[in-house]
C-alpha positions in Angstrom: -55.9 68.5 -6.5 -52.3 67.3 -7.0 -53.2 64.1 -5.0 -56.0 63.3 -7.4 -53.9 63.9 -10.4 -51.1 61.8 -9.0 -53.5 58.9 -8.1 -54.9 59.0 -11.7 -51.4 58.9 -13.2 -50.3 56.0 -11.0 -53.5 54.1 -11.8 -53.1 54.6 -15.6 -49.4 53.7 -15.3 -50.1 50.3 -13.7 -52.9 49.6 -16.2 -50.5 50.3 -19.0 -47.9 48.0 -17.5 -50.5 45.2 -17.1 -51.5 45.7 -20.7 -48.0 44.7 -21.8 -47.7 41.1 -23.1 -46.2 38.4 -20.9 -42.4 38.3 -21.2 -42.0 34.5 -21.6 -43.9 31.4 -22.2 -42.3 28.7 -20.0 -43.3 25.4 -18.3 -41.7 22.7 -16.1 -41.9 19.1 -17.3 -40.8 15.7 -15.8 -39.4 12.9 -17.9 -41.8 10.4 -16.3 -43.2 9.0 -13.1 -42.0 5.4 -13.4 -38.2 5.2 -14.1 -35.7 2.4 -14.2 -33.1 2.5 -11.4 -30.2 3.0 -13.8 -31.9 5.9 -15.6 -32.3 9.5 -14.4 -35.3 11.5 -13.6 -35.0 14.6 -15.8 -36.7 17.9 -14.8 -36.8 20.4 -17.6 -37.8 24.0 -18.2 -39.1 24.6 -21.7 -39.3 28.1 -23.0 -41.1 29.0 -26.2 -40.1 32.0 -28.4 -37.1 32.9 -26.3 -33.7 33.7 -27.9 -32.1 33.8 -24.4 -31.0 30.7 -22.6 -31.4 31.5 -18.9 -29.4 30.1 -16.0 -31.7 28.0 -13.8 -30.9 26.7 -10.2 -32.8 23.4 -10.0 -33.8 22.2 -6.5 -32.0 19.7 -4.4 -34.2 16.6 -3.8 -33.8 14.4 -0.7 -32.7 10.9 -1.7 -31.8 11.9 -5.3 -28.3 12.9 -6.6 -27.9 15.7 -9.1 -25.7 14.8 -12.0 -25.6 16.2 -15.5 -27.1 19.4 -16.8 -28.0 19.7 -20.5 -29.4 22.4 -22.7 -31.2 22.1 -26.1 -32.1 25.0 -28.4 -34.1 24.6 -31.5 -35.6 26.9 -34.1 -37.3 26.8 -37.4 -38.1 29.5 -39.9 -41.7 29.5 -41.3 -42.6 32.2 -43.9 -39.7 34.3 -42.7 -40.7 34.1 -39.0 -38.2 32.4 -36.6 -39.7 30.3 -33.9 -37.3 29.4 -31.1 -37.6 26.8 -28.3 -35.1 26.5 -25.4 -35.0 23.4 -23.1 -32.8 23.3 -20.0 -32.7 20.0 -18.1 -31.3 18.6 -14.8 -30.7 14.8 -14.2 -31.4 13.2 -10.8 -30.3 9.6 -9.9 -31.7 7.4 -7.1 -29.4 5.2 -5.0 -32.0 2.5 -4.5 -35.4 1.5 -5.8 -38.5 3.0 -4.3 -41.0 5.8 -4.3 -39.6 9.3 -3.9 -41.7 12.4 -3.0 -40.7 15.5 -4.8 -41.9 18.6 -2.8 -43.4 21.6 -4.6 -40.8 24.1 -5.7 -40.5 27.4 -7.6 -38.0 28.3 -10.3 -37.1 31.9 -11.3 -36.8 32.0 -15.1 -36.1 35.4 -16.8 -37.9 37.3 -14.1 -40.9 34.9 -14.0 -41.7 32.5 -11.2 -42.6 28.9 -12.4 -44.3 26.6 -9.9 -44.3 22.9 -9.7 -46.7 21.1 -7.3 -45.8 18.2 -5.1 -45.4 14.9 -7.0 -43.9 11.5 -6.6 -41.6 9.3 -8.8 -41.0 5.6 -8.5 -37.6 4.1 -9.4 -38.0 0.4 -10.3 -35.4 -2.4 -10.0 -33.6 -3.6 -13.1 -30.5 -5.6 -14.0 -28.1 -2.7 -13.8 -26.9 -1.3 -10.5 -28.1 2.1 -9.6 -25.9 5.1 -9.5 -23.2 3.6 -11.7 -21.4 6.4 -13.5 -20.7 5.8 -17.2 -17.1 6.0 -18.3 -16.1 9.6 -18.3 -13.1 10.8 -20.4 -12.9 13.9 -18.2 -12.0 12.0 -15.1 -8.4 12.9 -14.0 -5.4 10.7 -14.7 -4.6 7.9 -12.3 -1.6 9.6 -10.8 -3.9 12.1 -9.0 -5.8 9.2 -7.3 -3.3 9.1 -4.5 -4.2 12.6 -3.3 -7.0 13.0 -0.8 -8.0 16.3 -2.3 -7.1 17.7 -5.8 -8.3 20.2 -8.3 -8.4 19.2 -11.9 -9.0 20.7 -15.3 -9.3 18.0 -18.0 -10.1 17.6 -21.7 -11.4 14.5 -23.3 -9.0 14.7 -26.2 -5.2 15.5 -26.4 -5.4 16.3 -30.1 -8.2 17.5 -32.5 -8.6 18.6 -36.1 -9.4 22.2 -36.7 -13.2 22.7 -36.1 -13.4 19.3 -34.3 -14.9 19.6 -30.8 -13.4 18.7 -27.5 -14.9 18.8 -24.0 -13.3 20.7 -21.1 -14.3 20.1 -17.4 -13.3 21.8 -14.1 -13.9 19.8 -10.9 -12.7 19.5 -7.3 -12.2 15.9 -6.0 -12.4 14.9 -2.3 -11.8 11.3 -1.2 -14.7 10.0 0.8 -12.4 8.7 3.4 -10.3 11.9 3.7 -10.2 13.2 7.3 -10.7 16.8 6.1 -13.4 19.4 6.3 -13.6 22.3 3.8 -16.0 24.7 2.1 -15.9 26.8 -1.0 -14.6 30.3 -0.7 -15.8 33.2 -2.9 -16.7 30.6 -5.5 -18.3 32.8 -8.2 -15.5 35.3 -8.2 -12.9 32.5 -8.3 -14.7 30.6 -11.1 -14.9 33.7 -13.4 -11.2 34.4 -12.8 -10.3 30.7 -13.6 -12.4 30.7 -16.8 -10.7 33.9 -18.0 -7.4 32.0 -17.9 -8.4 28.6 -19.2 -11.0 29.4 -21.9 -9.1 28.8 -25.1 -9.1 31.7 -27.5 -10.1 31.3 -31.1 -12.7 28.6 -30.3 -16.5 28.4 -30.6 -17.9 27.5 -27.2 -21.0 25.4 -26.4 -21.6 25.0 -22.7 -24.3 23.2 -20.7 -24.9 26.2 -18.4 -23.8 24.9 -15.0 -24.6 27.7 -12.6 -24.1 25.8 -9.4 -21.7 23.2 -8.0 -22.9 19.7 -9.0 -21.8 16.8 -6.7 -21.5 13.2 -7.8 -19.7 10.1 -6.6 -16.9 8.7 -8.8 -14.3 6.0 -8.6 -10.6 6.5 -9.5 -8.2 3.6 -9.2 -10.6 1.8 -6.8 -10.9 4.8 -4.5 -14.2 6.6 -4.0 -14.3 10.4 -4.5 -16.9 13.1 -4.3 -16.6 15.1 -7.5 -17.8 18.8 -7.4 -18.3 19.8 -11.0 -18.0 23.6 -11.6 -17.9 23.9 -15.3 -18.2 21.8 -18.5 -18.2 23.0 -22.1 -17.3 22.0 -25.6 -14.9 24.0 -27.7 -14.4 23.9 -31.5 -11.0 25.4 -32.6 -11.5 27.9 -35.5 -7.8 28.5 -36.1 -4.8 26.4 -36.6 -3.0 27.0 -33.3 -2.3 24.5 -30.5 -4.2 25.2 -27.3 -2.5 25.7 -23.9 -4.5 25.2 -20.7 -2.4 26.7 -17.9 -2.2 25.6 -14.3 -4.6 27.6 -12.1 -5.4 27.6 -8.4 -8.6 27.1 -6.4 -8.7 28.5 -2.9 -10.8 26.6 -0.3 -11.6 27.2 3.4 -10.2 24.3 5.3 -11.0 23.6 9.0 -7.9 23.5 11.1 -8.6 22.0 14.6 -5.1 22.5 15.9 -5.1 19.1 17.6 -8.0 20.0 19.9 -11.6 18.9 20.0 -13.5 22.1 20.7 -11.3 24.6 19.0 -11.2 25.1 15.3 -10.4 27.8 12.7 -10.7 28.1 9.0 -7.6 28.7 6.9 -7.4 29.3 3.1 -5.6 26.6 1.3 -4.8 26.6 -2.5 -5.2 23.6 -4.8 -3.5 23.7 -8.2 -4.5 22.1 -11.5 -2.0 20.7 -13.9 -1.2 22.4 -17.2 -1.6 20.6 -20.5 -1.7 21.1 -24.3 -4.2 20.2 -27.0 -2.8 19.8 -30.5 -4.9 21.3 -33.2 -4.2 19.5 -36.5 -4.9 20.7 -40.1 -7.3 18.8 -42.3 -5.8 16.8 -45.1 -5.5 18.5 -48.5 -8.8 19.2 -50.2 -10.3 22.0 -52.3 -12.9 22.7 -49.6 -10.9 22.0 -46.5 -11.2 25.6 -45.2 -15.0 25.5 -45.5 -16.3 22.0 -44.7 -17.9 21.0 -41.4 -16.0 18.6 -39.1 -17.7 15.8 -37.2 -19.9 12.7 -37.5 -23.0 13.3 -39.7 -25.8 11.6 -41.5 -28.4 12.7 -44.0 -32.2 12.6 -43.5 -34.4 13.9 -46.3 -38.0 14.4 -47.2 -39.7 15.1 -50.5 -43.4 16.2 -50.6 -44.0 14.4 -53.9 -41.9 12.2 -56.2 -44.2 12.8 -59.3 -44.8 16.4 -60.4 -45.7 18.5 -63.4 -43.3 21.1 -64.8 -44.0 24.4 -63.0 -45.5 22.6 -60.0 -43.7 23.4 -56.7 -42.6 20.7 -54.3 -40.9 20.9 -50.9 -37.6 19.1 -50.3 -35.8 19.0 -47.0 -32.1 18.3 -46.7 -31.4 17.6 -43.0 -28.0 17.0 -41.5 -27.9 15.0 -38.3 -25.0 14.1 -36.0 -22.3 15.3 -33.7 -20.3 18.4 -34.1 -20.7 22.2 -34.3 -24.3 22.2 -35.5 -24.5 26.0 -35.5 -21.6 26.2 -38.0 -23.0 23.7 -40.5 -23.1 25.3 -44.0 -25.9 24.8 -46.5 -25.4 22.1 -49.1 -23.9 23.0 -52.5 -26.5 23.1 -55.3 -25.0 22.5 -58.7 -26.1 24.8 -61.5 -28.7 23.3 -63.8 -31.4 24.1 -66.2 -33.9 21.5 -65.1 -35.0 23.0 -61.7 -35.5 26.3 -60.0 -34.3 26.1 -56.4 -35.3 28.9 -54.0 -33.6 30.0 -50.8 -34.3 27.4 -48.0 -36.2 27.8 -44.8 -33.9 26.8 -41.9 -34.5 24.7 -38.8 -32.0 23.8 -36.1 -31.8 21.7 -32.9 -28.6 21.8 -30.7 -28.3 19.5 -27.7 -25.5 20.2 -25.3 -24.7 17.5 -22.7 -21.6 16.8 -20.6 -20.5 14.2 -23.2 -21.1 15.9 -26.6 -22.8 18.5 -28.7 -25.2 16.9 -31.2 -28.3 17.9 -33.1 -29.6 18.6 -36.6 -29.8 21.4 -39.1 -32.4 21.3 -41.8 -32.7 23.2 -45.1 -36.1 23.1 -46.7 -36.3 24.2 -50.3 -39.1 25.1 -52.7 -38.3 23.3 -55.9 -39.9 24.1 -59.3 -39.1 21.6 -62.2 -38.8 23.1 -65.7 -38.4 20.0 -67.9 -40.0 16.6 -68.4 -37.9 13.6 -67.3 -36.5 11.5 -64.5 -34.1 13.4 -62.2 -32.0 12.0 -59.3 -31.5 14.7 -56.7 -28.0 13.4 -56.1 -27.1 15.5 -59.2 -28.0 18.7 -57.5 -27.6 18.2 -53.7 -24.3 17.3 -52.1 -22.7 18.2 -48.8 -19.0 17.5 -48.2 -17.6 17.2 -44.7 -14.7 15.7 -42.8 -15.6 12.5 -40.9 -13.6 12.5 -37.6 -14.3 8.9 -36.9 -13.0 7.7 -40.3 -10.4 10.5 -40.6 -11.4 11.2 -44.2 -13.6 13.4 -46.3 -17.1 12.1 -47.1 -20.1 13.4 -49.1 -23.8 13.3 -48.2 -25.9 13.0 -51.4 -29.6 12.8 -51.9 -31.2 9.5 -52.6 -34.5 11.0 -53.9 -35.6 10.7 -57.5 -38.2 13.0 -59.0 -40.4 12.1 -62.0 -41.5 15.2 -64.0 -44.3 14.5 -66.4 -45.9 17.0 -68.7 -45.1 19.9 -71.0 -41.9 21.8 -70.3 -42.3 24.8 -68.0 -42.6 28.2 -69.7 -43.6 31.6 -68.7 -46.9 31.2 -70.6 -47.8 28.0 -68.9 -47.8 28.7 -65.2 -50.5 26.3 -64.1 -51.0 22.7 -65.3 -54.3 21.0 -64.4 -54.9 21.1 -60.7 -51.3 21.8 -59.7 -50.6 24.7 -57.4 -47.5 26.3 -58.9 -45.2 28.6 -57.1 -46.3 31.5 -59.3 -50.0 30.8 -59.5 -52.1 34.0 -59.3 -48.9 36.1 -58.8 -50.3 38.8 -61.1 -53.2 39.4 -58.7 -51.0 40.0 -55.6 -50.1 43.5 -54.5 -46.4 43.6 -53.8 -46.6 47.2 -52.7 -48.3 46.3 -49.5 -45.9 46.0 -46.5 -46.2 43.9 -43.4 -47.4 45.9 -40.4 -46.3 44.7 -36.9 -49.2 45.9 -34.8 -47.9 44.4 -31.6 -44.7 46.3 -31.9 -46.6 49.5 -32.6 -48.7 49.0 -29.5 -45.6 48.4 -27.4 -43.9 51.6 -28.7 -47.1 53.7 -28.1 -47.4 52.2 -24.5 -43.8 53.2 -23.7 -44.4 56.7 -25.0 -47.5 57.0 -22.9 -45.5 55.9 -19.8 -42.8 58.5 -20.5 -45.4 61.2 -21.0 -47.1 60.3 -17.7 -43.8 60.5 -15.9 -43.1 64.0 -17.4 -46.6 65.1 -16.3 -46.0 63.8 -12.8 -42.7 65.7 -12.5 -44.4 68.9 -13.8 -47.3 68.6 -11.3 -45.0 68.3 -8.3 -42.9 71.2 -9.4 -45.9 73.6 -9.5 
């Protein structure tokens, strides 16, 4: 009898688990099948409705060299619901033109296996040489170029304004002609210990999520090196204190042949980075200098209609695009006025993290209801002050939109004009006492309760 009860419980348990919704919605995409030789093949994983940005180990592909990893996250708020999309990408470069076969591979993403079938990509000839590395401000100083092997931590800037970003990279360099053999030793443990020492305090961090050693070929003072990238991130200082990056050590297993051909042993050898400072400068005097964003930005805007009636709602989007700490961008200031009602905006955001920079956009979409007849430049109401790092001065983004409002002035007794759909149309017929019911969440909770109950019953049956 107990066996039948147990079998029934297990069957119901698995049916309950299978009834649970899929954990993630993810897919693998390729940047193309015909690519110029100087450009990369990009393989990306796109996750929909996922707040988490997972670590992904992309495959090694014969004939192609792994280079930069990038991560882009975006979200938009629609009717109070936040929709999130994550995109993690890996670049591959070819050393010569031709057709490359990419074998099928699997990726583990948040506990789900994604499969990509075998495919092929063709790299075509063009004017630029393949595999040329663009100038990299994180390459070590020339004085290290005389060393066969060296460990370096570098920043792309020696001084920054408060809230201005700088890039930090950690790499090991081995000369191609160096008569030495070595391998990494307890890499994950060492990297975490190194990061605990060099991560600057009081900074906002945006990293590209390098979870494996990425090898690339670089040239320093006319000497070819293999660079093994371990970590790259961007930091935005949030307090006015200079940053000290200390010297740290990386231990490697080095082959010691002891002068014989058939005898070898591996010894641990330490390589030390050089310490350096980054100056954090205050912004020039300004009433808003403790609040403004710092970076390089532009304004993009959209208006659903430039001619409206009083009381008719329109949508206006104020979108800030550029380089900097996109996450920390504040909303534009809206000056007090009696001509319009401005309602809290719906937000959207896209953040792209690459080895070179953090860029993206942040949008604020407003419902706007005009109250008075007339011509109104939106520059009177929407302005956004920031500090331009390229020009080293404050600047203001102002709207260029102009709204024509035609008709009787808006009043409480005149909520609808003609065929317009005002923001408050039919509001008296809506039942504000009704609350939103999240049925999927209720089902999930009930399913979990059933599972717990089944486990309790199973324990009770076996104790009888």
